[in-house]
C-alpha positions, 0 to 999 in steps of 0.5 A, spaced: 841 340 542 839 343 549 838 349 554 838 356 556 835 360 561 833 366 562 834 369 569 832 378 570 836 383 575 828 383 577 821 383 576 818 386 570 824 386 566 821 382 559 823 376 562 816 373 559 816 377 552 823 375 550 822 367 552 817 368 547 820 372 543 826 366 542 821 360 542 818 363 536 825 365 534 828 358 534 822 355 531 822 360 526 828 356 525 826 350 524 828 347 531 822 344 535 822 348 542 818 348 549 817 353 554 818 352 560 818 356 568 819 352 574 815 356 578 810 361 578 806 365 581 800 369 578 792 369 577 793 370 570 792 363 567 790 357 561 787 351 562 792 346 559 792 340 553 791 335 558 787 337 563 791 342 568 792 349 569 799 353 567 801 360 568 797 365 562 805 366 560 808 360 559 800 358 554 803 364 550 809 362 549 807 355 547 803 358 543 811 362 540 813 355 540 807 353 535 805 347 540 799 346 544 800 348 553 802 343 558 803 342 565 809 341 564 811 348 562 809 349 569 810 345 573 809 349 580 804 355 580 802 359 585 796 364 585 795 368 591 788 369 595 786 371 601 790 371 608 797 371 606 795 364 603 796 362 595 794 357 592 798 351 589 797 348 584 803 342 582 803 338 575 796 343 573 792 340 579 790 343 585 795 341 592 791 345 597 794 351 599 802 355 602 803 361 607 808 365 607 810 361 614 811 355 610 813 357 603 820 356 603 820 349 605 815 347 601 817 349 595 823 347 596 821 339 596 817 340 590 824 340 586 823 333 584 817 334 581 821 340 577 825 336 574 821 330 572 816 336 568 823 339 566 826 331 564 819 329 560 819 336 556 827 335 554 826 328 552 820 332 547 824 337 543 831 341 541 830 345 545 827 348 551 826 355 553 825 356 561 824 363 563 825 365 571 822 369 577 825 375 580 830 376 580 836 371 583 840 377 586 834 376 591 839 371 596 834 372 602 830 367 598 836 363 594 834 357 600 830 352 597 829 356 591 826 352 585 825 358 580 832 361 579 840 358 581 836 352 585 833 350 577 839 352 574 844 349 578 840 342 579 838 341 571 845 344 570 842 349 565 845 355 562 843 362 564 843 368 560 841 375 564 837 380 563 837 387 565 832 394 564 835 400 561 828 403 562 827 403 569 834 406 570 840 404 573 842 398 569 849 397 569 849 396 577 843 392 576 847 387 572 853 388 575 850 388 582 847 382 581 854 379 580 857 382 586 852 378 591 850 371 588 854 365 590 860 365 585 857 358 584 852 362 582 856 366 577 858 361 574 852 359 571 852 365 568 855 365 561 851 373 558 847 379 559 842 382 556 840 389 556 833 389 553 827 396 553 832 400 549 830 407 547 835 411 542 842 410 538 845 404 542 851 406 540 850 412 546 850 406 551 857 403 548 862 405 554 857 403 559 856 396 554 863 394 555 864 397 563 858 391 564 862 386 560 869 389 564 866 388 571 861 383 571 865 378 567 860 376 563 859 377 556 854 382 552 849 378 547 845 383 545 841 391 546 834 390 545 830 395 542 823 397 546 819 392 542 812 395 541 809 389 538 809 387 545 802 391 547 799 387 542 801 381 546 797 378 554 800 380 560 800 376 566 804 381 571 797 386 574 803 391 575 802 393 568 794 395 569 796 401 573 800 405 568 797 410 563 793 409 557 792 414 552 785 416 552 780 414 545 776 420 545 771 417 541 770 410 542 765 408 548 768 407 555 769 400 558 771 401 566 774 395 569 776 396 576 782 393 578 780 389 584 786 386 589 786 379 586 785 381 579 784 375 576 785 373 568 785 380 566 788 378 559 779 377 558 779 384 556 785 384 551 782 383 546 777 389 547 783 394 545 783 391 539 777 394 537 776 402 535 770 404 538 772 401 545 775 406 550 778 400 556 779 404 563 782 400 568 781 403 574 785 404 580 783 403 588 782 410 589 779 412 584 771 413 581 769 408 576 767 414 570 760 416 570 760 416 563 761 408 561 758 405 557 759 397 560 762 396 567 767 389 567 768 385 573 774 381 571 776 374 574 777 374 582 781 369 585 779 370 591 772 372 589 768 374 597 775 379 599 775 382 593 768 384 593 768 387 601 775 390 597 770 392 592 765 396 596 771 399 601 771 402 594 765 404 593 766 401 588 758 398 589 755 404 589 758 407 582 756 399 579 750 401 583 748 407 579 751 405 572 746 400 572 740 405 573 742 410 569 742 404 563 748 402 563 750 394 562 755 390 566 758 383 564 762 379 570 766 374 569 768 368 573 769 371 580 766 377 577 760 374 575 759 371 582 760 378 585 754 379 581 749 375 583 745 375 590 750 371 596 755 366 595 757 360 599 764 358 600 762 353 607 769 349 606 772 356 607 777 355 600 779 362 599 779 364 605 776 365 613 769 368 610 764 363 609 759 367 605 758 374 603 752 378 600 752 379 592 751 386 588 744 382 587 744 385 579 743 377 578 738 373 581 743 367 581 747 365 588 753 361 587 756 355 592 764 355 592 767 347 592 773 344 592 774 340 585 776 345 579 773 345 572 778 346 567 776 346 560 777 347 553 769 350 551 766 352 544 759 353 542 755 361 542 755 367 547 751 373 544 749 368 539 756 368 535 761 363 535 765 363 542 771 360 544 775 359 550 776 356 557 772 355 564 777 355 571 773 356 576 771 352 583 763 352 585 756 353 581 752 358 580 745 357 578 739 361 579 732 364 574 737 368 570 741 362 569 736 361 564 737 366 560 744 364 559 750 368 557 752 362 551 750 355 550 756 350 550 754 343 547 747 344 547 747 346 556 746 354 557 752 357 561 751 363 565 746 367 567 742 375 564 739 379 568 730 380 566 732 387 562 738 384 559 744 389 560 747 384 566 750 379 564 755 373 567 759 367 565 765 363 567 768 362 559 775 366 560 777 368 553 770 369 549 772 376 548 777 373 543 771 371 538 770 377 533 764 376 532 763 376 540 765 382 540 760 385 534 754 382 538 757 386 545 758 391 541 751 392 538 748 392 545 751 399 547 750 401 540 757 401 536 760 395 530 765 390 531 771 392 526 772 384 524 780 383 528 782 376 530 784 377 536 790 370 536 791 372 529 794 380 531 798 376 537 801 371 533 804 377 527 806 380 534 810 374 536 814 374 529 815 381 529 819 380 536 823 374 534 824 378 527 826 385 532 830 379 536 833 376 531 837 383 528 839 385 535 841 379 540 846 374 538 841 368 538 847 364 533 850 364 540 844 362 545 844 356 541 851 354 543 850 357 549 844 353 550 848 346 547 853 346 554 847 345 558 848 338 562 845 331 559 837 330 561 836 325 567 835 318 566 
């Protein structure tokens, strides 16, 4: 069959969700589908079947395709860290760091490796659904681009442009993209989609036709607001700053939003619990004094984020919370912060090579250049658990003698002597209903028993059904067949 690429008029227009939904829609039609994103920038990542890591959105899209995540699905991953640098992941493995000064030159040199991954995927399936990054209208970034039109033209992949009507100005954003991009780039775009529409689509009919007339691209659908998307893990931290409705009957679980927060979707399963009001605390606000549990999340730069936590005064809030009898859970980087000290002699995360931790766990962390990437299964808090590890370094100390989890006969993580402070390197551990039940039992509540993974899978089916109703899916398949042949 071929390939199809979704690009956006800007960031956060819903490309990741639409790619996931289309992958599930095509898979439901019996097609063998694979997701692909040439270059991603995100600190939310997942471990792949081949022992690498890719962006969390591509892992979700693989689930939508009913296949295992593989490093070829996101061959270039940039993970922002301290000092205006990003960790560079190529084909799932750490290759070093990129700074703002050498970013453009370095990424352009990666195009050949991106195309290698794309070609391998093309050989394995009927259809590859590709997600762009940011927008092709960012013409200041066009030179050396491998994320949008640079890839589309190199791979000869037809493009569908996605506009977000919810943020306003969608006519200008689609037509404006046509006006600013290179004519040869424009020729790659075969149509457009309007996303996140609320209300009666008939009210936008004139605007829709005006976009077609001015841009010269075919309209392929007006997609309503997809309510089921709230059940999917998000990759972009911008979503953390949005307000959510409070649940007055629930206990408060608070999580500070650190500058380099990573894998914050670890907390998503808590949203399924009627007993929990999950509060993401933005900078400038104190951690709620009535929280029952504070969760310190993962971080791409633990020492830098620990300094930011102190600058916000959150360390004072956390210690006061613990003195009042509150519980604390640290995941990955958050686990490291709870210890006594963190050492980074090789400057892996930045220029600071040592920092004092919060001292709530009697452990010490030594960062190291080798990254641990593995899927794990076992028990946590006495309940069946699974997930994956993704960290650089080891954490040891007396409190590790009271492990948070047991994995293949080995202890993992740590627990304080009073049992109220816990740390673990396991991402996704809260996806287990039994683990959530055990955690909530410590806080005097009961877990719902809802299966997080089943909820995500049902949401993908709901989104696929909505896209089948509102998008010219047959036309998308016809357009995908115009992709250039797989390179030999």
